C-alpha positions, 0 to 999 in steps of 0.5 A: 593181434600183436603178441603182447596183446590179449585176444579178448578183453572185458567191458562192463555192460550195463545190462539192466537198471543197476546191473553191470556184467563184465563181458568178454569179447574178442579184440578186433583188428583195427583199420588204418584209421583206428586206434586201440587204447588200453584203458588206464582209468575212468571217472564216474560221472553223474550222467553215468549214475542217471543211466545206471539208475533210470536209463533216461537215454534209453541206451541199455545195454550200454558200456558207460564211462566217458571220463576215461584215459589210456595209452595207445597200444595199436595205431592205424598207419594213417593216424599221425596226429590228434584232433588239434594236430599234436603228434600221437604214437604208440605209448601216447596217453589220450582222452576223448571228447564228443563227436559232432555229426557235422550235418545237423542244423546246429552243426551247420548253422552254429560253427564253434558250438558243436556241443549243440549237435542233435546227433552227438556221439560220445564214447561211453554213451553210444549204446550197443554197437555190433561193430564196436563192443569197446565203445566205452571207457569202463572196460579194458580197451577202447577202440577209437573209430575214424572221425573220433575226437581225441587229444594227446595229454601225455604230460598229465598224471592219471588223475589229471587226465581224468579230470580234464573232462570236468574241467572242459565242462567248467571251461565251457560254462565260464566261456558262456558266462563271459558272453554276458560281460559280467564276469571280470576280476572285480566280480564277486562270483558265487558257485552253488554246488561243490561237486566235481563240476562246481569245484572245477569251475572254482579252479578255472575262475582262480586260474583266470584271476577272479578275486572274490569267489564264494562257494555254497554247498551242504558238505563241509569237506567239499567246502574245505577243498573249495577253499584250497582251490581258491574260494575266498568264502564258503557257506554251508547252506544247511546251517541257514534256516531259509534261502532268505537267510543264506541270501543275507549271508551272501549280501554280507560278503558283497557289500549288501549287493549279492553275487555279481555272477553265479554258477548253479551246478547242482541238479536239484530243483530247490537249488535252481530256485534259490540261486536267484536270491543270491544274485545282485541286481544287474547280475548274471547266472549260468545254469549248468546243473541239469544234464537230465530232467530232474524236475521243474524249479519255481521262478518268480519272473518279476522278483527273480528276473525282470526287477533285477534285470538278470542275464541268464545263460545255459551251458550244455556239456562242451564241444571239442573246440573247448578241449584245447582251452581245458587242457591249457587251463589244467596246465595253468591250474597245475602251475599255480599249485592248485590241488585239483587232483584232490578231487579224486577221493575214491578208486576201484578196480573195474571188477568193482564198478557197481560199488564205484557207482553206488559210492557216487550215489551215496555222495561219498567223497567227490570224484570216484574213478575206476583204475585198471591194472 
């Protein structure tokens, strides 16, 4: 180990529900095909919260954290470039994406849609690994194994680097929406749910030139940021006595028609039920709010789908192929002066990882992050 690197370092291990333990392990020597990254920060994602509360993926014990970023402090001699061919060296700032297996049926039969991989790997969602204790971004260091997908994003600030992951989710959802041929400059587009993903979608749509963006949420502070990121109209659903009244307000903003396209970004079944009422006849919907099973939502197939001839697409995470677009989109968002970094509202040291996750659960602020000194 290099003289300026410690012999051991910490990771925050989720050892049981709602319990993190800071555990220390020896830093391994890396191979010629591996990278040692000193973690600088990581976002708390809703997926981390679900694992913390319920362990839906049955991974405990696990080192969480997949919205992370850090600096290369040791580089295997065979590693010269990132996943898309950009040069990497000591000091380069990295982010990671998912790791498709390349062998399952979706990987083989659907090139370019490796987000559908049945054996997907993801740093921060790998569970316990004897050969790599540093496999999640909630730690002091991360060891990137051969075959990882990673990107050099040295030109961005810490907050922007952390936010590229939610922007990648948004970019993937927008690309799915574009397959319907219903998303264009003249489309009134509605975003239901202004958390990190919904707000990222607003920024992505604004960067594309969408002229009419309607944001729906129950918190006025989130709606304020939605406006700053490009939403033309904001609606606080808590101020309407029923979904039907909210639908009337949306129609008032869209010449009596409703939204031409909607993105449903919450994990709330009631929202997944009501969003159909906000969409115009002949319109479309992208559902991306349910990364875990939060329950069933009621849909009337005649009223909600058939009679209105709605086009529905689902969106699942992202693929490594989405990351070049997400990085380019982040550059555009910056160039336009959209305040994307304002999504980061709370930061905690790694020692306070529990409070960081609990702050997210309490829905205080928007994007909560951990920052390493």
